[in-house]
C-alpha positions as CSV (number, residue, x, y, z in Angstrom):
1,M,-0.9,-13.7,26.1
2,K,-0.3,-17.4,25.9
3,W,-4.0,-18.2,25.9
4,C,-4.6,-15.7,23.2
5,Q,-1.9,-17.4,21.1
6,Y,-3.5,-20.7,21.9
7,L,-6.8,-19.6,20.6
8,L,-5.2,-18.2,17.3
9,R,-3.1,-21.3,16.7
10,Y,-6.0,-23.7,16.9
11,K,-8.7,-21.4,15.4
12,L,-10.7,-21.8,18.8
13,H,-11.6,-18.1,18.5
14,H,-13.9,-19.1,15.5
15,I,-15.8,-21.1,17.8
16,L,-16.4,-18.2,20.2
17,V,-17.5,-15.9,17.4
18,W,-20.1,-18.4,16.3
19,A,-21.2,-19.1,19.9
20,V,-21.9,-15.1,20.2
21,L,-23.6,-15.0,17.1
22,F,-25.8,-17.9,17.9
23,S,-26.6,-16.5,21.4
24,G,-27.6,-13.0,19.9
25,W,-29.6,-14.5,17.2
26,Y,-31.7,-16.5,19.7
27,F,-32.0,-13.8,22.2
28,F,-33.6,-11.5,19.5
29,R,-35.6,-14.0,17.8
30,E,-36.7,-16.3,20.3
31,K,-40.2,-14.8,20.8
32,D,-40.8,-15.4,16.8
33,F,-41.3,-19.3,17.6
34,P,-43.8,-21.3,19.6
35,T,-41.2,-22.9,21.9
36,W,-37.8,-22.3,22.9
37,Q,-36.8,-25.7,21.6
38,L,-37.8,-24.7,18.1
39,A,-36.1,-21.5,18.5
40,I,-32.8,-23.2,19.4
41,Q,-33.1,-25.7,16.2
42,V,-34.0,-23.0,14.0
43,T,-31.2,-20.8,15.3
44,G,-28.7,-23.4,15.1
45,L,-29.7,-24.3,11.4
46,K,-29.1,-20.8,10.4
47,V,-25.7,-20.4,12.0
48,V,-24.6,-23.8,10.6
49,V,-25.6,-22.8,7.2
50,L,-24.0,-19.3,7.4
51,A,-20.7,-20.9,8.6
52,L,-20.7,-23.5,5.9
53,L,-21.1,-20.9,3.3
54,I,-18.4,-18.4,4.6
55,Y,-15.8,-21.2,5.0
56,T,-16.5,-22.6,1.7
57,T,-16.1,-19.1,0.2
58,N,-13.3,-17.9,2.2
59,Y,-11.2,-21.3,2.2
60,L,-12.3,-22.7,-1.2
61,L,-13.7,-20.4,-3.7
62,V,-11.5,-17.3,-3.0
63,P,-7.9,-19.0,-3.1
64,K,-8.9,-21.5,-5.6
65,L,-11.0,-19.3,-8.3
66,L,-11.0,-15.7,-7.4
67,Y,-7.3,-15.4,-6.7
68,K,-6.6,-17.3,-9.9
69,Q,-8.6,-14.9,-11.8
70,K,-11.5,-17.5,-12.8
71,Y,-14.1,-14.7,-12.1
72,W,-17.0,-16.1,-13.9
73,Q,-16.6,-19.6,-12.2
74,F,-16.2,-17.8,-8.8
75,F,-19.3,-15.8,-9.3
76,S,-21.6,-18.3,-10.7
77,I,-20.6,-21.0,-8.1
78,Y,-20.8,-18.4,-5.3
79,I,-24.6,-17.2,-6.4
80,T,-25.5,-20.7,-6.9
81,I,-24.6,-22.1,-3.5
82,I,-26.1,-19.1,-1.7
83,I,-29.4,-19.5,-3.5
84,G,-29.3,-23.4,-3.3
85,T,-28.6,-23.6,0.5
86,G,-31.1,-20.7,1.2
87,L,-33.9,-22.7,-0.5
88,I,-33.1,-25.8,1.2
89,K,-32.6,-24.1,4.7
90,L,-36.1,-22.2,3.9
91,K,-37.9,-25.6,3.2
92,I,-36.4,-27.1,6.5
93,I,-37.3,-24.1,8.5
94,M,-40.9,-24.2,7.1
95,A,-41.4,-27.8,7.8
96,L,-40.2,-27.3,11.5
97,V,-42.3,-24.1,12.3
98,Y,-45.3,-24.6,9.8
99,P,-45.6,-28.1,8.9
100,G,-48.0,-28.6,6.0
101,L,-47.6,-25.1,4.7
102,E,-46.4,-24.7,1.3
103,P,-42.6,-23.6,1.8
104,F,-42.4,-21.2,-1.2
105,S,-45.7,-19.4,-0.9
106,N,-45.2,-15.7,-1.0
107,F,-41.9,-16.4,-2.4
108,K,-40.8,-12.8,-2.7
109,T,-41.1,-12.2,1.0
110,R,-39.2,-15.3,1.9
111,F,-36.6,-14.9,-0.7
112,Y,-36.1,-11.3,0.6
113,D,-36.1,-12.4,4.4
114,N,-34.0,-15.5,3.8
115,I,-31.6,-15.3,0.7
116,I,-30.6,-11.6,0.8
117,P,-29.3,-11.3,4.5
118,V,-27.4,-14.5,3.8
119,F,-25.9,-13.0,0.7
120,L,-24.9,-9.9,2.5
121,M,-23.4,-11.7,5.5
122,V,-21.4,-14.1,3.2
123,T,-20.2,-11.2,1.2
124,T,-19.0,-9.4,4.4
125,G,-17.1,-12.5,5.4
126,A,-15.5,-12.5,2.0
127,A,-14.6,-8.9,2.2
128,F,-12.9,-9.5,5.6
129,R,-10.8,-12.2,4.0
130,L,-9.9,-10.0,1.0
131,I,-8.8,-7.3,3.4
132,K,-7.0,-9.6,5.7
133,D,-4.9,-11.2,2.8
134,Y,-4.2,-7.9,1.1
135,L,-2.8,-6.6,4.5
136,Q,-0.7,-9.7,4.9
137,S,0.7,-9.5,1.5
138,Q,1.5,-5.7,2.2
139,K,3.4,-6.7,5.4
140,R,5.3,-9.5,3.6
141,L,6.3,-7.1,0.8
142,S,7.6,-4.6,3.6
143,E,9.5,-7.4,5.3
144,I,11.2,-8.6,2.1
145,A,12.2,-5.0,1.2
146,Q,13.6,-4.5,4.8
147,E,15.4,-7.8,4.7
148,K,16.9,-6.9,1.3
149,A,18.0,-3.6,2.6
150,A,19.4,-5.2,5.6
151,T,21.5,-7.8,3.5
152,E,22.7,-5.1,1.2
153,L,23.9,-2.9,4.0
154,M,25.7,-6.1,5.5
155,F,27.2,-6.8,2.3
156,L,28.4,-3.2,1.8
157,K,29.9,-3.2,5.3
158,S,31.9,-6.4,4.6
159,Q,32.8,-5.8,1.0
160,I,36.4,-5.2,0.1
161,N,37.5,-3.4,-3.1
162,P,36.5,-6.0,-5.8
163,H,39.1,-4.9,-8.4
164,F,41.8,-4.9,-5.9
165,L,40.8,-8.6,-4.8
166,F,40.5,-9.9,-8.5
167,N,43.8,-8.3,-9.6
168,S,45.5,-9.8,-6.6
169,L,43.9,-13.3,-7.4
170,N,45.1,-12.9,-11.1
171,A,48.6,-12.2,-9.7
172,I,48.8,-15.1,-7.6
173,Y,47.5,-17.2,-10.5
174,F,50.3,-16.3,-12.6
175,L,52.9,-16.8,-9.9
176,I,51.8,-20.3,-9.6
177,D,53.8,-22.7,-11.5
178,K,52.0,-24.0,-14.8
179,Q,52.7,-27.6,-13.7
180,N,50.7,-27.2,-10.6
181,T,47.3,-27.4,-12.5
182,E,45.5,-28.5,-9.4
183,A,46.3,-25.2,-7.4
184,R,45.7,-23.1,-10.4
185,Q,42.2,-24.7,-10.8
186,T,41.5,-24.5,-7.3
187,L,42.3,-20.6,-7.4
188,L,39.9,-20.2,-10.3
189,Q,37.2,-21.9,-8.6
190,F,37.7,-19.5,-5.5
191,S,37.7,-16.6,-7.9
192,D,34.3,-17.8,-9.4
193,L,33.0,-18.1,-5.9
194,L,33.9,-14.5,-5.0
195,R,32.5,-13.3,-8.2
196,Y,29.2,-14.9,-7.8
197,Q,28.9,-13.3,-4.1
198,L,30.1,-9.9,-5.2
199,Y,28.2,-9.4,-8.5
200,D,25.8,-12.3,-9.5
201,C,23.7,-12.5,-6.3
202,N,22.6,-9.0,-6.3
203,A,19.7,-9.8,-8.5
204,E,16.5,-11.1,-6.9
205,T,16.6,-14.3,-8.8
206,I,19.2,-16.2,-10.7
207,G,19.2,-19.0,-13.2
208,I,19.5,-22.4,-11.4
209,E,22.5,-23.1,-13.6
210,T,24.5,-20.5,-12.0
211,E,23.3,-21.2,-8.5
212,V,24.4,-25.1,-9.2
213,A,27.9,-24.0,-10.4
214,Y,28.4,-21.8,-7.3
215,L,27.3,-24.9,-5.3
216,Q,29.6,-27.3,-7.1
217,D,32.7,-24.9,-6.8
218,Y,32.0,-24.7,-3.1
219,V,31.8,-28.4,-2.7
220,R,35.1,-29.1,-4.5
221,L,36.8,-26.6,-2.4
222,Q,35.6,-28.4,0.7
223,K,36.5,-31.6,-0.6
224,L,40.2,-30.5,-0.7
225,R,39.8,-30.1,3.1
226,K,38.4,-33.6,3.5
227,D,41.0,-35.2,1.3
228,N,41.3,-38.7,2.9
229,T,39.6,-41.9,2.3
230,N,37.5,-41.6,5.2
231,Y,35.3,-38.9,3.8
232,E,32.8,-39.3,1.2
233,V,31.2,-36.3,-0.8
234,E,28.7,-36.9,-3.4
235,V,26.7,-34.3,-5.5
236,N,24.2,-35.8,-7.8
237,I,22.4,-33.1,-10.1
238,Q,19.7,-34.1,-12.5
239,P,20.9,-33.4,-16.2
240,D,18.0,-31.3,-17.1
241,M,18.6,-29.1,-14.1
242,K,18.0,-25.7,-16.1
243,G,15.4,-23.3,-17.3
244,F,14.1,-21.9,-14.3
245,Q,15.0,-19.0,-11.7
246,I,15.8,-19.2,-7.9
247,V,16.7,-16.9,-5.2
248,P,20.5,-16.6,-4.9
249,L,22.2,-18.1,-2.1
250,L,19.2,-20.2,-1.0
251,L,20.8,-23.5,-0.9
252,I,24.4,-22.8,0.2
253,P,23.7,-22.3,4.1
254,F,22.5,-26.0,4.2
255,V,25.7,-27.2,2.3
256,E,27.7,-25.0,4.6
257,N,26.0,-26.5,7.6
258,A,26.6,-30.0,6.4
259,F,30.4,-29.6,6.1
260,K,30.6,-27.7,9.4
261,H,28.9,-30.5,11.2
262,I,30.2,-33.6,9.5
263,S,31.5,-36.3,11.6
264,H,35.1,-37.3,12.2
265,H,34.8,-40.8,12.6
266,L,38.0,-43.0,12.3
267,N,36.7,-46.3,11.7
268,N,33.2,-45.4,9.9
269,K,32.5,-43.4,7.1
270,N,32.0,-39.8,7.0
271,F,29.7,-38.4,4.5
272,V,28.1,-35.6,2.8
273,H,25.3,-36.4,0.0
274,V,23.7,-33.7,-2.0
275,E,21.0,-34.2,-4.6
276,L,19.1,-31.8,-6.8
277,V,16.0,-32.9,-8.7
278,K,13.6,-31.3,-10.9
279,N,10.2,-33.1,-11.5
280,N,6.7,-32.3,-12.2
281,G,7.0,-28.5,-11.9
282,S,8.8,-28.6,-8.5
283,F,12.6,-28.3,-7.7
284,F,13.9,-30.8,-4.9
285,F,17.0,-30.2,-2.8
286,F,18.2,-33.1,-0.5
287,I,21.4,-33.0,1.7
288,E,22.3,-35.2,4.4
289,N,25.5,-35.6,6.5
290,S,26.9,-37.9,8.9
291,K,27.5,-36.5,12.5
292,E,28.7,-37.3,15.7
293,N,26.4,-39.1,18.2
294,Q,25.3,-35.7,19.7
295,V,22.7,-33.0,18.9
296,Q,23.6,-31.0,15.9
297,S,23.8,-27.1,16.5
298,N,20.7,-25.3,15.3
299,L,22.9,-22.6,13.9
300,L,24.1,-22.3,10.4
301,P,27.6,-20.8,9.8
302,G,27.7,-17.1,10.4
303,G,25.1,-17.3,13.3
304,I,22.3,-17.8,10.9
305,G,19.6,-20.1,12.6
306,L,17.6,-22.4,10.9
307,N,14.5,-20.6,11.8
308,N,16.0,-17.6,10.0
309,V,16.2,-19.8,6.8
310,K,12.8,-20.9,7.3
311,R,11.7,-17.4,7.6
312,R,13.3,-16.4,4.4
313,L,11.6,-19.1,2.8
314,E,8.2,-18.0,4.2
315,L,8.9,-14.5,2.9
316,L,10.3,-15.5,-0.7
317,Y,8.2,-18.6,-1.4
318,P,4.8,-18.2,0.5
319,D,2.9,-21.4,0.1
320,K,5.3,-22.6,-2.5
321,H,7.8,-24.6,-0.5
322,Q,8.0,-27.5,1.9
323,L,11.1,-27.8,4.4
324,Q,11.6,-30.9,6.2
325,I,14.5,-31.3,8.6
326,Y,15.5,-34.8,10.3
327,N,18.0,-34.7,13.1
328,D,18.9,-38.2,14.5
329,D,21.9,-39.4,16.5
330,N,24.1,-40.1,13.5
331,T,22.6,-38.1,10.4
332,F,21.4,-34.7,9.8
333,K,19.0,-34.4,6.8
334,V,17.3,-31.6,4.9
335,E,14.5,-31.9,2.2
336,L,13.3,-28.9,0.6
337,E,10.8,-28.7,-2.2
338,L,10.2,-25.3,-4.3
339,K,7.1,-25.1,-6.6
340,L,8.3,-23.6,-9.7
C-alpha cells in the first residue's frame, strides 16, 4: 500500500501509463516503418504530442476556461491546438518516414488518420478529468454535510437550556453593584460570547464583523486572566474589516491555542499578537504567541488537532486558502489566507 501511495503522491503512475501506451503503440505499428529505430522515433513523437495536449487541456484549459464558463475561448483554443499540433506532427513524421514527399498530399486521408484520433483521445482524457472532478466535488459536499451534522449533534448534546442560561446571567448582572462597571461589562461580554455560540454560528457563513466582535470579546476575557505587566496581548484589526462573509468559529481555535500555550516567563515578555488584514481580495489572519522552550502540543483546545482544522479548511475553502504554521523554540505562529 505504501508504494501505491508513493506513486500517487508524486504522479509516477502517469509515467507508467505513458510507458504502457508507448509499448502498445510500438508493438502494433512497428511493421508500418522501414526500421525499428524509425518506429521508436515516430511512436515517441506521437506519445509526447498526445501527452502535451492532454495535460494542457486538463490542467490549463479546463480549470482556467471551462470551469470559469469561458466556453467560446475554451473550444476555440482547444480545437486550434489540436489541429495545429496535429499538422506539425504530420509534417515531422512525413519528413522522417517519407523525406521529399509533400506532407499535405492526400490531405483528407492524412487529416482523418492523424487529427481525428488525437481529437478523440484528448477529448477522452478531458472527460476523465471532468468525471474525476465531479466525483471529488460530490465527495466533498457529502463530507461537509456529514461534518455539519456531526457538529450540530455535538452542539445539541452539550447545549443547556439557553433561556434559563440568559435569565440567570441577567439576574447576576443586576445583583452586581452598579459601581462595579468592570464586572458588569465582563458579564455582558461573556453573555455575548454565549449568544454567538448558541445562535449566530448556526448559519453556514456569517459577517466578518460579527466574527471579529466575538474574537475581541474572547480576547478581553482572556486578558483578565493574564492581568499583570508580564503579559502583552495585542489585537490589530484593519479599519475596513467588513463587507464579506466567513465560516463561523473558523479563527477562534487558533486564538484559544495561543492562550492555552502562552509562556509564563518571569523575566521575559509573554505575548499573544493577533492581526486581521483585508488586501487585494484576500483575508489574512496572523497570530503569534510566546511559548516555553519546548515543542508546542499539536492539539487545540477540546482535543481538536491542527490536522482537523486543516481538513476543515480543505472542505470549506477548497483551493481558496493557504495555511502556514511555524513552531520554533520560543514562538508559535499561524498565518492564514482566505481568498474572498
